[in-house]
C-alpha positions as CSV (number, residue, x, y, z in Angstrom):
1,X,17.0,-47.9,40.5
2,X,15.7,-49.2,37.2
3,X,17.8,-48.5,34.1
4,X,15.7,-47.5,31.2
5,X,16.8,-48.5,27.6
6,X,15.0,-48.2,24.3
7,X,15.2,-50.5,21.2
8,X,14.6,-49.2,17.8
9,X,10.9,-50.0,17.8
10,X,10.3,-48.2,21.1
11,X,12.3,-45.2,19.9
12,X,10.4,-44.9,16.6
13,X,7.0,-45.3,18.5
14,X,7.9,-42.6,21.0
15,X,9.4,-39.9,18.7
16,X,6.4,-37.6,19.3
17,X,6.6,-38.0,23.0
18,X,10.3,-37.3,23.0
19,X,10.0,-34.3,20.7
20,X,7.1,-32.9,22.8
21,X,9.0,-33.2,26.1
22,X,6.5,-35.8,27.4
23,X,9.1,-38.3,28.6
24,X,10.6,-38.3,32.2
25,X,14.1,-37.1,32.5
26,X,15.3,-40.7,32.8
27,X,13.4,-41.7,29.7
28,X,14.7,-38.7,27.7
29,X,18.3,-39.5,28.8
30,X,17.9,-43.2,27.6
31,X,16.1,-42.0,24.5
32,X,19.0,-39.6,23.6
33,X,21.5,-42.3,24.3
34,X,19.9,-44.6,21.8
35,X,19.7,-41.9,19.3
36,X,23.5,-41.2,19.8
37,X,24.3,-44.9,19.2
38,X,21.8,-45.7,16.5
39,X,22.4,-44.1,13.1
40,X,19.0,-45.4,11.7
41,X,16.9,-44.0,14.5
42,X,18.8,-40.7,14.5
43,X,18.1,-40.4,10.7
44,X,14.5,-41.0,11.1
45,X,14.2,-38.5,13.9
46,X,16.1,-35.8,11.9
47,X,14.0,-36.5,8.9
48,X,10.8,-36.2,10.8
49,X,12.0,-33.0,12.5
50,X,12.9,-31.4,9.1
51,X,9.5,-32.4,7.7
52,X,7.7,-30.8,10.8
53,X,9.7,-27.6,10.4
54,X,8.9,-27.5,6.7
55,X,5.2,-28.0,7.3
56,X,5.1,-25.3,10.0
57,X,6.9,-22.8,7.8
58,X,4.8,-23.7,4.8
59,X,1.3,-23.9,6.5
60,X,1.7,-21.1,8.9
61,X,-0.8,-18.9,7.0
62,X,-2.9,-21.7,5.5
63,X,-5.8,-21.3,8.0
64,X,-8.5,-18.8,6.9
65,X,-8.7,-15.8,9.3
66,X,-12.4,-16.5,10.1
67,X,-11.5,-20.1,11.1
68,X,-8.5,-18.9,13.2
69,X,-10.8,-16.4,15.1
70,X,-13.4,-19.2,15.7
71,X,-10.8,-21.5,17.1
72,X,-9.4,-18.7,19.3
73,X,-12.9,-17.9,20.6
74,X,-13.7,-21.6,21.3
75,X,-10.3,-21.8,23.2
76,X,-11.5,-18.9,25.4
77,X,-14.7,-20.7,26.2
78,X,-14.4,-22.1,29.8
79,X,-16.4,-25.2,28.7
80,X,-13.5,-26.1,26.3
81,X,-10.8,-25.5,28.9
82,X,-12.7,-27.6,31.5
83,X,-13.2,-24.8,33.9
């Protein structure tokens, strides 16, 4: 069994994958262990998470309704889904 470990560079490069649940369970465990041990990476992760939450809250209704409907219509198109 191979042990996975992350250094700061790998953690900072993989924050989005971690946040989006794209890592394997072993990778997630190693990633979380690094965050628990590295104050710098933890602070960066917390800062980015707070920024994303703020953007979501602020920009929730920024999209014009006509554009939103057009996007939703395109998402229903089987060609867009790869059906």
